[in-house]
C-alpha positions in Angstrom: 92.5 112.9 121.3 92.1 111.7 124.9 93.6 108.3 125.9 92.2 107.0 129.2 94.1 104.1 130.8 92.7 101.9 133.5 95.5 100.1 135.3 96.7 98.9 138.7 100.1 100.5 138.0 99.6 104.0 136.7 103.2 104.9 137.6 104.5 102.7 134.7 103.3 105.4 132.3 105.1 108.3 133.9 108.5 108.2 132.2 107.4 107.0 128.7 104.9 109.8 128.5 107.5 112.5 129.3 110.0 111.6 126.6 110.5 112.1 122.9 107.6 112.7 120.4 104.8 111.7 122.9 106.2 113.9 125.6 106.4 116.9 123.2 102.9 116.2 121.9 101.4 116.1 125.4 103.2 119.4 126.3 101.7 121.0 123.2 98.3 119.6 124.1 98.0 117.7 120.9 96.9 114.7 122.9 96.1 113.8 126.5 96.9 110.6 128.3 95.0 110.2 131.6 96.0 107.2 133.8 93.5 105.9 136.4 94.2 103.5 139.2 91.5 100.8 139.2 91.6 100.6 143.0 89.9 104.0 143.0 86.7 102.1 142.0 87.2 99.1 144.3 85.3 98.6 147.5 85.9 97.0 150.8 88.7 97.3 153.4 91.4 96.1 151.0 90.1 97.7 147.8 90.4 94.3 146.1 90.3 94.3 142.3 90.8 90.5 141.9 89.6 87.2 143.3 90.1 83.5 142.9 88.5 81.8 139.8 85.4 79.8 140.0 86.1 76.2 139.2 89.5 76.4 140.8 92.9 76.9 139.2 96.1 78.9 139.6 96.2 82.7 139.8 93.6 85.4 140.3 91.0 87.0 138.0 90.2 90.7 137.7 86.8 91.4 139.2 84.1 92.9 136.9 82.6 95.5 139.4 85.5 98.0 139.7 86.1 97.9 136.0 82.4 98.4 135.2 82.2 101.4 137.6 85.4 102.9 136.1 84.2 102.5 132.5 80.8 103.9 133.3 82.3 107.0 134.9 84.8 107.6 132.1 82.1 107.1 129.5 80.0 109.8 131.2 82.8 112.3 130.4 83.6 110.8 126.9 80.4 109.0 125.7 81.9 108.3 122.3 85.2 106.8 123.5 85.9 103.2 122.4 86.9 100.7 125.1 89.9 98.6 124.2 90.9 95.4 126.1 94.6 94.4 126.1 94.7 90.6 125.9 96.7 87.8 124.2 93.4 86.6 122.8 92.7 89.9 120.9 93.2 90.5 117.2 96.8 91.3 116.2 97.3 95.0 116.3 98.3 96.3 112.8 99.2 99.6 111.3 95.7 99.9 109.8 94.2 99.7 113.3 96.4 102.5 114.4 95.3 104.6 111.5 91.6 103.9 112.1 91.7 104.4 115.9 93.4 107.8 115.4 90.1 109.0 114.0 88.2 108.2 117.2 87.4 111.0 119.7 88.7 109.1 122.6 90.0 105.6 123.7 89.8 103.8 127.0 92.4 101.1 127.5 91.8 98.2 130.0 95.1 96.8 131.2 94.7 93.5 132.9 96.9 91.6 135.4 97.1 88.1 136.8 95.0 85.5 134.9 93.1 88.2 133.0 89.5 89.6 133.2 86.2 88.1 134.3 84.6 87.1 131.0 81.6 89.4 131.7 83.9 92.3 131.2 84.5 91.2 127.6 80.8 90.6 127.0 79.4 93.9 128.3 82.0 96.7 128.4 84.5 96.2 125.6 84.3 97.5 122.0 87.5 95.7 120.7 90.3 93.4 122.0 93.9 93.7 120.8 97.1 91.8 121.1 100.6 93.1 120.2 102.0 89.6 119.6 101.9 85.9 120.4 103.7 86.1 123.7 102.7 86.7 127.3 103.6 89.8 129.3 103.0 90.5 133.0 100.2 92.9 132.2 98.4 95.1 129.6 100.3 98.3 130.4 103.1 97.8 127.8 100.7 96.9 125.0 98.7 100.0 125.8 101.8 102.1 125.6 102.7 100.5 122.3 99.3 101.2 120.9 99.1 104.8 122.2 102.5 105.5 120.6 101.5 104.0 117.2 98.1 105.7 117.2 99.5 109.1 118.2 101.7 109.2 115.1 98.5 109.6 113.0 97.3 112.6 115.0 97.6 116.0 113.4 101.0 117.8 114.1 102.3 115.1 116.3 105.1 114.2 113.8 107.3 116.8 112.3 106.3 115.7 108.8 102.8 114.8 107.9 104.2 112.2 105.5 106.3 110.4 108.0 103.6 108.0 109.2 102.8 106.9 105.7 106.4 106.4 104.5 107.5 104.3 107.5 107.4 100.5 107.5 103.7 99.3 107.2 102.5 102.8 106.3 101.5 101.5 102.8 101.6 97.9 103.8 105.3 97.3 102.8 108.5 97.5 104.8 110.4 100.8 104.5 113.3 101.2 102.0 116.9 101.5 103.3 117.9 104.9 104.7 121.3 106.5 104.5 122.9 109.7 105.9 126.4 111.3 106.1 129.2 110.2 105.7 128.9 109.0 102.1 131.4 106.3 102.9 131.5 104.4 106.2 133.8 101.5 107.0 134.3 101.0 103.2 130.6 101.0 102.4 129.3 103.7 100.2 125.8 105.2 99.9 124.1 104.0 96.7 125.0 106.4 93.8 121.4 106.9 92.9 120.7 108.7 96.2 123.5 111.2 95.4 122.3 111.8 91.8 119.7 114.5 92.5 117.2 112.7 90.2 114.1 112.6 92.3 112.2 110.4 89.9 114.9 107.7 89.8 115.3 107.9 93.6 111.6 107.4 94.1 111.7 104.4 91.7 114.7 102.9 93.5 113.1 103.3 96.9 109.9 101.6 95.8 111.9 98.7 94.4 113.8 98.5 97.6 110.5 98.4 99.6 109.3 95.5 97.4 112.6 93.7 97.7 112.9 94.0 101.5 109.3 93.0 102.0 109.7 90.0 99.7 112.8 88.9 101.5 111.7 89.5 105.1 107.9 89.6 105.3 106.5 88.0 102.0 103.1 87.4 103.6 102.5 91.2 103.7 102.4 91.2 99.9 99.2 89.3 99.9 97.3 92.3 101.3 99.0 95.2 99.5 97.4 97.1 96.6 100.2 97.0 94.0 100.3 98.9 90.7 101.0 97.1 87.4 104.5 98.4 87.5 104.9 97.1 91.1 103.8 93.7 89.9 106.4 93.7 87.1 109.2 94.7 89.4 108.1 92.1 91.9 108.2 89.3 89.3 111.7 90.4 88.2 112.9 90.4 91.8 111.5 87.0 92.4 113.4 85.7 89.3 116.6 87.3 90.5 116.3 85.8 93.9 115.6 82.3 92.4 118.8 82.6 90.3 120.9 83.3 93.3 119.6 80.5 95.4 
């Protein structure tokens, strides 16, 4: 997988791409992240990539010409790469998007600044628009990093365990079950006995129930889009009744 990032601040990616799982994956050549300065495709004495908006208003708008030249050049090297625009107006980025995008041969991230992009960039150059939340950041670089991190987890051999991406929160649409490690007792709180039992069937059942409970308590809207088994449905109904009794 090759990630190409078009940005005015390529230096923002240096440290995050050198650390932890991403850093190790890049060293092992399991993925590649290439950052490109948009000014390399700008023209004129000042290499301007933005200009004042038609119709007036505060702020500046990213010009279409440098972006178009950059995308065309990158697509010549990776014709099948998808162009992704980082914008608060995009669809909310979800785990399923990360899973699907990991199957692409390459991705090109457009990171905006100022008041955003000339609308013609959206209309002619972009395959998909994504947002990582209903809030405003100073630019698209952090969202691009978040998406690269999430997508990379689905690439072969990036994670130590091939099951890790699927058992984490949102891997199957639910929040993850509680996790414990040594010591067995900490500050008077003990690890649940079932996790010490050695009965893998009961442990799996307990973890599934905990996933359902945690999702029901914290993110109930997620349950509307999760494929649940008949047993899951029965457990969920029991959990709902138990919660109602305690309220």
